[in-house]
N, C-alpha and C positions, 0 to 999 in steps of 0.2 A: 506617697509615691510608691508604686509597685516595685517589688524586688527585681533587680536586673535578671533577665533571662537570656541564656545563650545556649545554642545547640550547635555542637561541633560534630561533623561527620568524618569518618575515615573509612577505608575499605574494611576495617576490622571491628571497629567499635563506634557506638554512638553515645555521647554524653549529654545529659540534660542538666544544666547547672542553674539552680534556683536558690539564691541566697547562699547558705553554707552547705546544704546537703548535696551529694552527688548521686545521680541515678545512672547506672551503667547498663546499657543493653549489650550483652555479651554475644558477639557474632561468631568469633573464631575459636571459642572453646578455651581450655586451660590445660597447662601441663607443668611439670617440674623441670623439664629439660629443654623446652622449645622457646624460652625467653618470652613468656606472655606479657612481662612488665613493659616491654617497649610498646605494646598495643595500648597500655594504660597511659604511657607518657605522651604519645603523639597527640591525642585529642586535648589533653590538659594544656598543652602549649598554645592551643587555639582559644583558650578561655581568658586571655588577658595578661598572662605572664609573658614579659618580653624575653626574647631569645637571649639577650645580653645578661639579664638578671639570672636566668637559669644557668647559663654557662659559667657565670661567676660563682654560683653556688656549687655546681658539680666539681669545680676545680678544688674545692675544699676537701675532696677525697685524698688530696695530696699524693697522687700517683704519678706526678710529673708527666712525661711524654708517653706513658704506657697506653694511653688511649686518646682518640680524638672523636668529637661528635660532629656529625654533619646534619644540619637541620635545613629542610627546604619544603616549600609548598609543592604539593603534587596533585595532579588531576588524574583520577582513575575513573573511567567510564562516565565522565562528565561531572564527577563529584570531587570537590576540592578538599584536601586534608593536609595535615602536617606529617611529613616523613622524618623520623629521627633514626639516624644510623650511627651505631657505635663501632668504631674501627680500632682494633687493638693489634699489638705486635705479637702477643703470646699465642702459642698453638698447643692444644691438648694439655693444659695445665689442670691438675687435680688439687683441690684444697680441702682441708678439714674445716669443720665449723669454727674451731678456735682460730684458724688462719683468717677466715672471713671476718670474725669478730675483731681480730687485731687490726685489720685494715680499717674497719669502721671506727674503732675506738681511738686510733691514732690520727684520724682525720680531724679537720677543723669544722665539721658540720655541727649544727646546733643539736642539743640533747634530744629534742623530740624526733628529729630525722634519724638520729642514731638508734634511738629506742625502737622506732617503727621498723627500720630496716632489719635490726637484729631479731625482732619478733617474727618477721616474714621468713628469715632464714631458719629460725628455730622450728617453725611449722613444717618447713620442707625437711629439715633434719629429722624431726620426729617421725615423719612419714617414711623417709628412706630407711631409718633405723628399724622400723617395724617390718617392712617388707624384705629387708636384707638380713634380718635376724642378728643384728649387732647392737652396739651401744653408741650413744651420742659422741663420745670421745674418739671412737674408732671409725665412724662413718666418714667417708670422703666423697665430695661432690665431683661429678664429671662436668657436664655442660654448664650446670647452674653455678659451679664454683669458678668459672672463668671470669676474667676481668669484665668482659662485656655484659655478663649477667649481673655481676655486682653493680656495675654502673646502671643497668636497667632498673634494678630494684631500688637503689638509692635515688635515682632520678624521679621515680614515681613518688617516693616519700618526700623528696624536696618540694615537688609541685603541689602535693596535698597540703604540705605545711604553708607554702606561699599563698595558696588559695584560701587558707583558713577553713578548710573542710572539717566539719565535726562529725558528719555521718556519711556513710557510703552505702547506697542501696544497689542491688544488682538483680537483673532478670535471671531466669534459670540458665544453667550452663549447658551448651551443646557439647557433648563429649567426643563426638566423632567416632570413627571406626577404622578398621584396617590394622596396619603395622607401621612402625617407624624404626629406622636404624639409629642406634646410639652406641655409646661405649660398651654397654652391656650386651650388645648384639641386637637381634631383631626383637622388638617388643610390641605387644598388642597396644592398640589405642582404645581407650585411655590406658596409660601405663599404670603399673601397680601402685606406685607412690602417689600418682594423681588420684586414683580411686580412693586411697586412704585419706587424702586431704579432703575429698569431696563427700566423705561420709556424713550424712545428715543434711547435705546441701541439695536443694531441688535441682534435678537435671532433666 
């Protein structure tokens, strides 16, 4: 019997799921402060993981009522996809990497999800450290340290784990252009930390 094949379209990303590898066709680019992980989560939910199972797992972050997740099917330009929206109470909260690690470590998530989520935040922290000329223990996250971004990253790791994905492939990354407003002020696109992360990656 041939391996099950599923193709899920969203306005931002197209996933081809064949067995355990993932192929990601990146449409919307990447960044350290614009929450690209929600673009990763949306299509994954269309590949056979039930909303109920996912929501039960994300509750294991043990953050109580600090956030809610709204999941709905959406039609954009005649193409159906899954929209995942993270709604939080906090505003403009900054966290150090140790704060984010503490949230992850104190959660009830399984070890592989914790490990992958912490690896992702370490990659971001190392890039931010280099461009800001500081150290890992002193760097603090702005947008990516907020609860919604933590939920985004952890959600992606949960779904990769539930789908038993062992390899992820991606197309080249469109980096965009222009400027974006963030806590550091007006920044070029791609932002310096994004450029640092993408070193050696085809764009």
